[in-house]
C-alpha positions in Angstrom: 0.0 0.0 0.0 2.8 2.4 0.8 4.4 1.8 -2.6 1.1 2.6 -4.3 0.5 5.7 -2.3 4.0 7.0 -2.9 4.0 6.3 -6.6 0.7 8.2 -6.8 2.2 11.1 -5.0 5.1 11.2 -7.5 2.5 11.7 -10.2 0.9 14.6 -8.2 4.4 16.1 -7.8 4.7 16.5 -11.5 1.1 17.6 -12.0 1.5 20.3 -9.4 4.6 21.7 -11.1 2.6 22.4 -14.3 0.8 25.8 -14.4 -2.2 24.2 -16.2 -3.0 22.0 -13.2 -4.2 24.5 -10.7 -6.1 21.8 -8.9 -2.8 20.5 -7.5 -1.0 23.8 -7.0 0.9 24.2 -3.8 3.3 27.0 -2.6 6.9 25.9 -3.1 8.4 29.4 -3.1 10.2 28.7 0.2 11.6 25.4 -0.8 15.2 25.1 -2.1 15.9 22.4 -4.7 19.2 23.2 -6.3 20.1 20.4 -8.7 23.8 19.9 -9.2 24.6 18.6 -12.7 27.5 17.6 -14.9 27.6 17.3 -18.7 29.3 13.9 -19.0 28.6 13.6 -22.8 30.7 16.8 -23.4 33.7 15.4 -21.6 33.2 11.9 -23.2 33.4 13.2 -26.8 36.6 15.0 -26.0 38.3 11.6 -25.6 41.6 11.2 -27.5 43.1 7.7 -27.6 46.6 9.1 -27.7 45.9 10.6 -24.3 43.6 7.8 -23.1 45.1 7.5 -19.6 44.5 11.2 -19.0 40.9 11.0 -20.0 40.1 7.7 -18.3 41.5 9.2 -15.0 39.3 12.2 -15.6 36.2 10.1 -16.1 36.8 7.9 -13.1 37.6 10.8 -10.8 34.9 13.2 -12.0 32.0 10.7 -12.7 32.8 7.8 -10.4 30.0 5.3 -10.1 28.1 6.8 -13.0 31.1 6.1 -15.3 30.9 2.5 -14.2 27.2 2.4 -14.9 27.7 3.9 -18.3 30.3 1.4 -19.3 28.6 -1.7 -17.9 24.9 -1.1 -18.4 24.3 1.7 -20.8 26.8 1.1 -23.6 28.2 -2.2 -22.4 31.8 -1.4 -23.3 33.2 -3.3 -20.3 35.3 -2.3 -17.4 37.4 0.8 -18.1 40.4 -1.0 -16.6 40.3 -3.7 -19.4 43.2 -3.6 -21.8 41.0 -3.2 -24.9 38.7 -0.6 -23.3 40.4 2.6 -24.8 40.2 1.1 -28.3 36.6 0.1 -27.8 35.7 3.5 -26.5 37.5 5.2 -29.4 35.6 3.1 -32.0 32.3 3.8 -30.3 32.9 7.6 -30.3 34.2 7.6 -33.8 31.1 6.0 -35.1 28.8 8.5 -33.5 31.1 11.4 -34.6 30.3 10.4 -38.2 26.7 11.0 -37.3 27.5 14.5 -36.0 26.1 13.5 -32.6 28.3 15.9 -30.5 27.3 18.8 -32.7 23.6 17.9 -32.4 23.7 17.5 -28.6 25.7 20.7 -28.2 23.2 22.7 -30.4 20.0 21.3 -28.9 21.2 21.5 -25.3 23.5 24.5 -25.5 21.4 26.4 -22.9 20.7 23.4 -20.6 21.2 25.5 -17.5 18.5 28.1 -18.4 16.2 26.1 -20.7 15.9 22.7 -19.0 17.3 22.9 -15.5 14.7 25.3 -14.0 11.9 22.9 -14.9 13.8 20.0 -13.3 14.3 22.1 -10.1 10.7 23.1 -10.1 9.7 19.5 -10.1 12.1 18.7 -7.3 10.6 21.6 -5.2 7.3 19.8 -5.4 9.0 16.5 -4.6 10.6 18.1 -1.5 7.2 19.6 -0.5 5.8 16.1 -0.2 9.0 14.3 0.9 11.1 17.0 2.8 13.6 14.4 4.1 14.4 13.0 0.7 17.7 13.7 -1.0 17.9 15.4 -4.4 20.1 13.3 -6.6 23.1 14.7 -8.6 22.3 14.9 -12.3 24.6 13.6 -15.1 23.6 14.2 -18.7 24.9 11.6 -21.1 24.6 10.1 -24.6 22.8 6.8 -24.5 23.0 5.7 -28.1 19.3 6.3 -28.2 18.7 3.6 -25.7 18.0 5.1 -22.3 16.0 8.1 -21.1 16.7 8.2 -17.4 18.7 5.9 -15.1 19.0 6.1 -11.3 21.6 4.7 -9.0 21.6 5.6 -5.3 22.1 9.4 -5.2 22.7 9.7 -8.9 20.3 10.3 -11.8 21.5 10.0 -15.4 19.7 11.8 -18.2 20.1 10.5 -21.7 19.6 13.8 -23.5 19.7 12.1 -27.0 16.2 10.7 -26.1 14.8 14.2 -26.1 15.8 15.7 -29.4 12.2 16.0 -30.7 10.6 15.4 -34.1 13.5 17.1 -36.0 15.7 14.1 -35.3 13.2 11.3 -35.9 15.6 9.7 -38.3 17.8 8.7 -35.3 14.9 7.2 -33.5 13.7 5.4 -36.7 17.1 3.8 -37.1 17.0 2.7 -33.4 13.6 1.0 -33.9 11.4 3.3 -31.7 7.7 3.3 -32.6 5.7 6.4 -33.5 4.0 6.1 -30.2 7.3 6.1 -28.3 8.7 8.9 -30.4 5.9 11.2 -29.2 7.5 11.3 -25.7 11.0 12.1 -27.0 11.0 15.8 -26.6 12.4 18.2 -24.0 9.1 18.8 -22.2 9.2 15.2 -21.0 12.5 15.5 -19.2 11.0 16.5 -15.7 8.3 13.9 -16.0 10.7 11.1 -16.7 13.2 12.2 -14.0 10.4 12.3 -11.4 9.1 8.9 -12.5 12.6 7.4 -12.2 13.2 9.1 -8.8 9.9 7.7 -7.6 10.6 4.2 -8.8 14.1 4.3 -7.3 12.8 5.5 -3.9 9.6 3.6 -3.5 9.5 0.5 -5.7 
C-alpha cells in the first residue's frame, strides 16, 4: 500500500509543477531544490586515444559510479580497466562522430542551465514539498546511443539527452527501432516527467 500511495504522490508532484493543473497547485516558493549537474557527454566526446590514460582518469575521478554504470549497463563497453577498453571507446565515439552527434547535442542543449534545469528544479521543489527528508540526486547528462531516457543509481540520476531531441531528429529514432507512439515522448518537455518517475521508482518501488 505504501508503494502505491508513494507512486501516486510522485504523479501529483509532476502535475503540481505544471501551471495548467491549478487543482494540485501548492506553494513551493520557500523550498530550495538546487540540482547539481554535470555534462558527461561533453567530456566523453573529447576523448583522444593518444591521451587515453588522462581521459580515463578524468572520467573515473569526475564521474565515479556513473562512469561504471555507463560502461557496464548503458553502452556495455566493459570495465574501463580492461586492456581493450580505450580502443573500444574510441571506435564507439568515432562511429557517433560520423553521425555528428556531438554537434547535435551541443546545439540542442547548449542552454541546458537556463532552458531545462529550471523545470527540473521546479519538479524537485514539489518533490521536497511532499517528501522533505528525501535527497535530491546529482544529475549527469549523457549520450545513451538512443537507448536510455533516465537511469537512477543511489544518489545519482543519469539523463540520456539524446532521447529528447524531438521530431526534428526522428531519423535517429527510426534507425533505433522506436515506434511512432514512443517517439511522441522524445522531446524536452518530457524530461522533468521522466526524471520524477525514475526518482519515484528508485525511492519507493
